C-alpha positions as CSV (number, residue, x, y, z in Angstrom):
1,X,-3.5,17.1,-14.4
2,X,-1.8,19.6,-12.5
3,X,-0.3,18.7,-9.4
4,X,-2.2,20.4,-6.8
5,X,-5.3,18.3,-9.0
6,X,-3.5,15.5,-8.1
7,X,-5.4,12.9,-5.8
8,X,-4.1,11.4,-3.0
9,X,-4.1,7.6,-2.1
10,X,-7.3,8.3,0.0
11,X,-9.4,9.6,-3.2
12,X,-12.2,7.2,-3.2
13,X,-12.6,5.0,-7.0
14,X,-13.1,7.3,-9.7
15,X,-13.7,6.1,-13.1
16,X,-12.9,9.6,-14.8
17,X,-9.9,10.7,-12.4
18,X,-8.4,6.7,-13.5
19,X,-9.2,7.1,-17.1
20,X,-7.8,10.6,-17.0
21,X,-4.3,9.2,-15.3
22,X,-4.6,6.4,-18.0
23,X,-4.3,8.7,-20.8
24,X,-1.8,10.9,-18.6
25,X,0.5,8.4,-18.6
26,X,-0.1,6.6,-22.6
27,X,1.9,8.4,-24.6
28,X,6.0,7.1,-22.3
29,X,7.4,4.4,-23.5
30,X,6.4,1.6,-22.4
31,X,2.9,3.3,-20.6
32,X,2.0,0.1,-18.3
33,X,3.8,0.9,-15.2
34,X,4.0,4.0,-15.2
35,X,-0.3,4.2,-15.2
36,X,-0.9,1.4,-12.5
37,X,1.9,3.3,-10.2
38,X,-0.1,6.6,-11.2
39,X,-3.7,4.6,-10.2
40,X,-2.0,2.8,-6.7
41,X,-0.2,6.4,-5.9
42,X,-3.6,8.3,-6.9
43,X,-6.5,5.5,-5.1
44,X,-4.5,3.5,-2.8
45,X,-4.8,0.2,-4.8
46,X,-6.2,-1.2,-8.8
47,X,-9.7,-1.0,-8.9
48,X,-10.7,-4.7,-10.6
49,X,-12.4,-1.6,-13.1
50,X,-9.2,-0.5,-14.0
51,X,-8.3,-3.6,-15.5
52,X,-10.8,-3.4,-17.9
53,X,-10.3,0.6,-18.5
54,X,-6.2,0.4,-18.5
55,X,-6.5,-2.4,-20.8
56,X,-8.7,-0.6,-23.4
57,X,-7.1,2.9,-23.1
58,X,-3.8,1.4,-23.5
59,X,-5.1,-1.3,-26.6
60,X,-2.8,-4.6,-24.6
61,X,-5.0,-7.7,-23.2
62,X,-6.5,-7.8,-19.7
63,X,-4.7,-10.6,-19.2
64,X,-1.2,-8.7,-19.5
65,X,-2.6,-6.2,-17.0
66,X,-3.9,-8.4,-14.7
67,X,-0.7,-10.5,-14.6
68,X,1.5,-7.0,-13.5
69,X,-0.9,-5.9,-11.3
70,X,-0.7,-9.8,-9.4
71,X,2.9,-10.1,-10.3
72,X,4.3,-7.3,-8.6
73,X,3.2,-7.3,-4.7
74,X,3.2,-3.6,-4.1
75,X,0.1,-3.2,-6.2
76,X,-3.1,-3.7,-3.7
77,X,-6.3,-5.2,-5.6
78,X,-8.5,-3.4,-2.8
79,X,-8.2,-0.8,-0.6
80,X,-6.4,-0.3,2.2
81,X,-7.3,0.6,5.8
82,X,-6.9,4.1,6.8
83,X,-4.0,3.4,8.6
84,X,-1.6,1.4,6.6
85,X,0.7,-0.6,9.3
86,X,4.0,-2.4,7.3
87,X,6.6,-4.7,9.1
88,X,9.7,-5.9,7.7
89,X,10.4,-9.0,7.3
90,X,13.7,-8.5,6.0
91,X,16.5,-11.0,7.7
92,X,18.1,-7.9,9.4
93,X,14.7,-7.4,11.5
94,X,13.8,-10.6,11.9
95,X,17.4,-11.2,13.8
96,X,16.5,-8.8,15.9
97,X,13.1,-9.6,17.1
98,X,11.1,-8.8,14.0
99,X,8.8,-12.9,13.9
100,X,8.3,-12.1,17.3
101,X,7.1,-8.1,16.9
102,X,4.5,-9.7,13.4
103,X,3.3,-12.5,16.1
104,X,2.3,-9.5,17.8
105,X,1.2,-7.6,15.5
106,X,-1.3,-10.6,14.1
107,X,-2.3,-11.2,17.7
108,X,-3.0,-7.1,19.0
109,X,-5.0,-6.2,14.9
110,X,-7.2,-10.0,14.7
111,X,-5.7,-9.1,11.2
112,X,-3.2,-11.4,9.2
113,X,-0.7,-9.7,6.9
114,X,-1.7,-8.6,4.0
115,X,-5.5,-7.7,4.9
116,X,-7.6,-5.1,6.2
117,X,-9.7,-4.6,9.2
118,X,-13.5,-5.1,8.4
119,X,-14.5,-1.9,9.0
120,X,-12.0,-0.3,6.8
121,X,-9.0,1.1,10.1
122,X,-6.6,-0.9,9.4
123,X,-4.8,-2.6,6.7
124,X,-1.2,-4.7,7.6
125,X,1.1,-5.8,5.9
126,X,4.6,-7.1,5.0
127,X,7.8,-6.4,3.2
128,X,11.0,-7.6,2.7
129,X,12.7,-4.5,3.4
130,X,12.3,-0.6,4.7
131,X,15.8,0.4,4.4
132,X,16.2,1.0,8.3
133,X,18.0,-2.3,8.7
134,X,20.2,-1.1,11.7
135,X,17.0,0.2,13.9
136,X,15.7,-3.4,13.4
137,X,12.4,-3.9,13.7
138,X,11.0,-1.4,11.7
139,X,7.6,-0.6,11.0
140,X,6.2,1.8,8.7
141,X,2.1,2.9,9.9
142,X,1.0,5.5,7.6
143,X,3.6,5.9,6.4
144,X,6.2,7.2,9.1
145,X,9.3,5.1,9.7
146,X,10.1,3.6,12.9
147,X,13.0,1.5,14.2
148,X,13.2,-0.3,17.0
149,X,9.9,-1.4,17.4
150,X,8.6,-3.2,20.9
151,X,5.3,-4.6,21.3
152,X,4.5,-1.5,23.7
153,X,5.4,0.7,21.2
154,X,3.5,-0.7,18.1
155,X,0.5,-1.1,20.0
156,X,1.2,3.2,21.0
157,X,2.2,3.9,17.2
158,X,-1.2,2.3,16.4
159,X,-3.3,3.9,18.6
160,X,-2.2,7.1,17.9
161,X,-2.5,6.6,14.2
162,X,-5.6,5.5,14.2
163,X,-7.4,8.0,16.7
164,X,-5.7,10.8,14.8
165,X,-7.5,9.3,11.4
166,X,-4.3,7.6,9.9
167,X,-4.1,8.2,7.0
168,X,-0.7,8.8,4.6
169,X,0.4,12.2,4.0
């Protein structure tokens, strides 16, 4: 698959595309993680159908694939919302208002951490460091990092992202 043909995180699940991605990485040493990362990058999550596909293509057990997918918190198992929000829960951000920002985010969006709105518009996720410690509390909204985020800033960032259709680019 060439670079300009690579699917993006908003590409709908496709067994054919997934098979091609698996085969592109199958010859690498220890191919499971590179394969899973490629699938996650392409589709924004690891579809349940991918567990069987990866196991077959790499000649390993479904349990091995499932174990890796469920062990690493970075691998989503459901499609992300069109707007993906990550709120930093690292200690530096917590020390400067991160807990209050999380409480505001969950209340404002009506979502618990780690969930997606029923209409697929927004996903709210926690991460434990965004590497923006001096500017906490920090969030990413559709892949864009923001620091010193107050509740009003959060609402504006989310509103703008939803209005523009969201999506990481």
